[in-house]
C-alpha positions, 0 to 999 in steps of 0.5 A: 657719772658726770652729766653733773658738776661736782658744784651747780655753777653760780651762773648758768648759761641761757637755757638753763632751767630750773634745779628741781628738774634734775632733782626731781629725775635724780630722786625718781631713778633713786626711788625706782632702784631697790637693794638687793643681793647679787644672785647666782643666776642674776643678770648683771647687765640688767640689773646694775642700772637699776643699782644706779639710784642706790650709788654714792655717786647719786646721792652726792649729785642729789645733794648738789642739786639740792643746794642749787634749788634752794638757793634759787638757781637754774642749772646748764640744761646740757648736763640735764639733756645727758641725764635725761639721755642716761635714764633713756636707756633703761627699761624703766626710763618711761615709769621714771620720767612720769614720776619726774614729772609728776614731782616737778610739778607738785613741787611748782603746786606747792608754791601756789596759794591753796586759796587761789587754787581753789577760786581757779577750780571754782571758775568756769571750765573755760576759766580754769583752764585759761589759768591751767594753761598759764601756770603749765606755760610758766612750769614748762618753761622752766623745765624746758628754757624760756623760748620753748614752750608756748600755749594757744587758746583756740585751741587749747594748746601747749606745745614744748620743743624739746631737742631730747624729745626730738632725738628720742627714737623711743617717744619717751621724753613726751612723758615727762611733760605730758605728766607735769601738764597733767598735774598742772591742769588738775590742780587748776581745773580738777579732773573733767579736762581731758589731755591728749597728745596731738604731735610729737618731735620724735614723728617729725613735728616742730614741737611736741604738742598737747591738746586740753579739751572740756570733758 
């Protein structure tokens, strides 16, 4: 695999993304893959891609991104795009991307003071959602790029512009952002708000859009 360089560059170009995104993606791939002996009737075309997460290549690239994440660096969005397109070839791509979105959100939420989250959940729902939108905008900009995310108050919505989503005929990439958004809204506002996808770039929309409804 050449989607990730041996060493993450010190200065990533404009549009770079949070190192925890590719790190979480590779960790999700590894978690979804499992070891096993080659059986006589095994279909190698199906099984070998699932063993990618157990390879030395994945281990090396995880270590590279771990170093970048610890140093607070952003990484080249083109490398991350290549990784995502590689994952999209897998039959379990949706599960991996959903897991990735949750992992990235969990890392972001881990950095938010617990007292602040408790206060946010204790506020009226509308105020909690306002904080959830703000936090989601910050996280998703780290995942998709600073210019790729917008939020609106009326309607309460989050919009993500993603080239990978636009070119993904299966609409699977949306799961990545939806899972991250769900975790963020739950952390700030609890389980009450409902999140539905209103528009998708795969189907010709200028962006992917999720609506956040009270109750």
